[in-house]
VMD Tcl script that draws the C-alpha trace (Angstrom):
set ca {
  {-0.02 0.02 -0.10}
  {3.03 2.45 0.03}
  {2.26 3.39 -3.42}
  {-1.07 4.50 -3.25}
  {-0.58 8.23 -3.10}
  {1.66 8.14 -5.64}
  {-0.62 6.21 -8.08}
  {-3.60 8.48 -7.29}
  {-1.75 11.86 -7.89}
  {-0.61 10.31 -11.07}
  {-4.14 9.73 -12.70}
  {-4.96 13.08 -11.22}
  {-2.67 14.80 -12.76}
  {-3.04 12.83 -16.15}
  {-6.88 13.57 -16.02}
  {-6.35 17.30 -14.72}
  {-4.17 17.83 -18.53}
  {-5.84 15.70 -20.76}
  {-8.01 18.44 -21.81}
  {-5.24 20.85 -22.19}
  {-6.09 23.03 -19.20}
  {-2.27 24.11 -19.30}
  {-2.86 26.53 -21.42}
  {-5.67 28.65 -19.40}
  {-3.41 28.16 -16.65}
  {-0.47 29.88 -18.10}
  {-2.40 32.71 -19.25}
  {-3.80 33.32 -15.88}
  {-0.51 33.34 -14.42}
  {0.46 35.89 -17.18}
  {-2.67 38.10 -16.04}
  {-1.64 37.36 -12.28}
  {1.99 38.39 -12.55}
  {1.20 41.93 -14.30}
  {-1.02 42.25 -10.56}
  {0.81 40.18 -8.02}
  {-0.07 42.23 -5.32}
  {-3.95 41.69 -5.87}
  {-3.58 38.22 -6.74}
  {-1.33 36.53 -4.10}
  {-4.07 36.53 -1.94}
  {-6.23 34.38 -4.04}
  {-3.33 32.45 -4.96}
  {-2.24 31.32 -2.03}
  {-6.03 30.22 -0.96}
  {-6.02 28.24 -3.98}
  {-3.27 26.33 -3.46}
  {-4.09 25.66 0.28}
  {-7.48 24.68 -0.76}
  {-6.00 22.37 -3.88}
  {-3.18 20.84 -1.49}
  {-6.45 20.29 1.16}
  {-8.13 18.33 -1.34}
  {-5.49 15.74 -2.46}
  {-4.72 15.10 0.95}
  {-8.03 14.50 1.69}
  {-8.89 12.60 -1.40}
  {-5.28 10.34 -0.33}
  {-6.59 9.85 3.13}
  {-10.11 8.52 1.59}
  {-8.63 6.47 -1.07}
  {-6.29 4.60 1.09}
  {-8.44 4.00 3.72}
  {-10.86 2.23 0.96}
  {-7.79 0.51 -0.16}
  {-6.66 -0.82 2.75}
  {-9.02 -3.07 3.44}
  {-10.11 -3.87 -0.32}
  {-8.23 -6.60 -2.12}
  {-5.20 -5.78 -4.07}
  {-6.80 -6.89 -7.56}
  {-9.57 -4.38 -6.66}
  {-7.17 -0.86 -5.86}
  {-6.92 0.25 -9.54}
  {-10.94 0.23 -9.61}
  {-11.12 2.29 -6.41}
  {-8.61 4.79 -7.54}
  {-10.18 5.04 -10.66}
  {-13.17 5.56 -8.95}
  {-11.40 8.38 -6.60}
  {-9.85 9.90 -9.41}
  {-12.59 12.17 -11.43}
  {-13.86 13.54 -7.78}
  {-10.62 15.21 -6.90}
  {-10.62 16.13 -10.44}
  {-13.72 18.07 -10.80}
  {-13.23 19.68 -7.42}
  {-9.53 20.93 -8.65}
  {-11.12 21.87 -12.06}
  {-13.93 24.23 -9.84}
  {-11.18 25.68 -7.63}
  {-8.51 26.34 -10.95}
  {-11.70 27.72 -12.40}
  {-12.45 29.96 -9.91}
  {-9.25 31.16 -9.54}
  {-8.52 31.76 -13.29}
  {-11.94 34.06 -13.12}
  {-10.74 36.22 -9.87}
  {-7.10 36.49 -11.76}
  {-9.26 37.90 -15.13}
  {-11.51 39.87 -12.96}
  {-8.58 41.77 -11.11}
  {-6.38 42.05 -14.04}
  {-9.28 43.71 -16.05}
  {-9.91 46.25 -13.38}
  {-6.60 46.89 -12.67}
  {-5.61 47.21 -16.92}
  {-4.88 50.86 -18.13}
  {-5.30 51.92 -21.76}
  {-2.73 54.21 -22.74}
  {-0.56 55.04 -26.20}
  {2.74 55.99 -26.26}
  {5.03 57.26 -29.45}
  {7.02 54.29 -29.25}
  {3.89 51.90 -29.76}
  {4.25 52.99 -33.75}
}
mol new
graphics top color blue
foreach p $ca { graphics top sphere $p radius 0.5 }
foreach p [lrange $ca 0 end-1] q [lrange $ca 1 end] { graphics top cylinder $p $q radius 0.2 }
display resetview
């Protein structure tokens, strides 16, 4: 049972990035960088929440798999994976929306002579 948390983490990461979500995350990071001080609290809350969700999922899957037969462990992991993946997707979407809202309210529209 030592490899169970690693297997769960691997499946979660695989499912999260299966839908090509890194592009949205990179775009959100670029927006957040320009407004670092304003977006930092939201990003830190997101980090703490997703780590807590991951730990809770690992503990729940470990508890379920510890009493299960070894042949059933992959099925238990597959069952736990969509739940945590959806929770993290929801948290990521909320963070990206918050960062986009913050960045759009702090944008300045101006031109410079060097823009030509």
